[in-house]
N, C-alpha and C positions, 0 to 999 in steps of 0.2 A: 743542339739547343742554341737559341739565339742569345748572344751577349749584348746587352743594352747598357751603354755607359751611363744613361740617365735613370736607370732603375734604382729605386731606393730599397735595397735589400733588408734594411732595418725596419721597414714599414709593414705591419700586419695588414693594413688596408691595401697596400700594393699586392701582397700575397693573395688576399681574398679576391681582389679583382681578377687576377690572373687565373686563379683556380676556378672561379665561377665561369670565366670565359672558356676554359678548356673542359670543364666538367659541370655543365649547367644543371644536371640532375642532382638534387641534394642528397639522395640516398647513395648514389654512386660516389659522390665526393666524400661523404662521411665514412663509407667503407674503406676507401683508399687512404683516408687520413688515419683511421684507426689502425690499419695495417702498418703504415709508416711509423706512427707513434710507438707501436709495440716493438718494432725493430730498433728504434732510437733508445727506448728504455733498456732493451736487452744489451745492446752494444755498450751503452753508458755504464751498465752495471759492472763491466769488466775493463773498460778503457775510456775514461772520461775525456781524453783528448783524441780518441780513436775515430771520431766521426765528425762530419760536417754536412749540413744541408745547404744547398745553393739554389737560390731562386733565379730563374731566367724569365725573359719576357714571354716565353711559350711553355713554361712548365717548371719543374723542380727536380733535383737530384740529391740523393743521399749517398755519400761516399763513406765506406768503412775502410779505414786505412787509405790505400790508393785505389780501391776497387769501387766502381760504380755499382752499388748494391740495389738501388731502387730509383727508378726514373718514372716520372709521370708527365705526360704531354698529351696534347689533343689526340684522342683516338687510340692511345696506347699506354699501357703500364708494363714496365719491364722490372722484374723482381728476381733476384738470385735466391734460390731456395734449396733446402736440403730435404729430400724425401726418401724414405726407406725403400719404397716400391713404386716405380712409375706407373704400374698397373692400377694403383689406387688413386690416380688423378681423377677428380670429380668429373662427371659427364658434362657439366656446364662449361668445362674448359677444353673439351675435345677439339674445338675449332681454333684453339690457341696453339702457339708454337712453344714447344718444350725442347730445349737442346742443351748439350753440355756447356758449362760455363766457358766463356771465351778468355777468362783470366787465369793465368798460371798460379797466382797467389791464393786462389780460393781453395777451401777444403775439398778433399776428394768427394766425388759424387754430387758436387754442386750442379744444379740445373738452372738455366735461365728460362724463366717463364715470360712470354710476351703475349699479352692479351688485350682485348678491348676492355677498357675500365668497367663498363656496364656488366661484364661477366663476373666480376669479383664479388658483387653483392651476394650472390647465391652461395659462394664458397669462402666467404670471409674468414670464418674460424679456421678452416683447413689451411688457407693461404697464409693467414697470420702465424699459425703455429710453424709452418714450414719456413717462413721468413725469420721468425725468432730463432729457430734452430740454426739457420745460416748465420745470423747476426752474432749469436753467442760464440760460435766456432771461429768466425772471421775476425772477431774483435781482439784475438790474441794470436801471436806468432806460433809457429810450430814448436818453438821452445817454451811457449806459455807466457811470453811477455806481452803486456798490453800494446796494441798498435797505436800509432800516432798518425793522424791524417796529414798529408802535405797540403791539403786544400783549406786549411783553417783561415787563410786570408779572405776567402770568398764565402765563408759561413754567413748565412742569412738569418740573423736573429729574428727578423720579422716572421719567418716561417714558423719558428718555434713558438713565438707568441700567438700567432694565428691558430695553430693546432691546439694549443693549450686553452685558448678562449673558446674556440669552436666546439671542442669535445668536453670542455669543462673538467679537464684532467691535467694534472701536472705533467709537463714535458721537461726533462732535464736540459740544462744548458751545458755545452761542452766546456771543459776547463783546460784551456791551452796554456796555463801558467804564465799569463802576461805576454805570450808570444803571438798574439793575434795580429 
């Protein structure tokens, strides 16, 4: 992802412009945002300082702890998911790439889904549920303690504001305890 020093990460308008640029189709954009929101709500329910979303000039990323859990860029969505049976992957995702998580810190059986964003519209409920399952487990350590993301300095409040306004639903704000 491209880091742009002039990017205003606090601006929902900047977020909107970037997301419309990489996801011009409104239904695809909304599906991707609903999945992202569900993951944010899930992780926030267990670790209020355990996540951060970062806007880049060519997309965005959600980190849970130190793990890149959700990435959205032009032509690709990458999502870490927990699924009980890989044989139950919806047919709409057969052209997608499903592989074991590249991160050691993820829960066992975590899969990395890499797909064209347009494919998620047809499987949104399934993908959302698999991502929420991952987010809930990844939000705490193996000992059950809430994670804390080291990426809080790059958290982009404009993304949270944009998602909340666009979906007309509350999106929590991380609580870094004044350490932002």
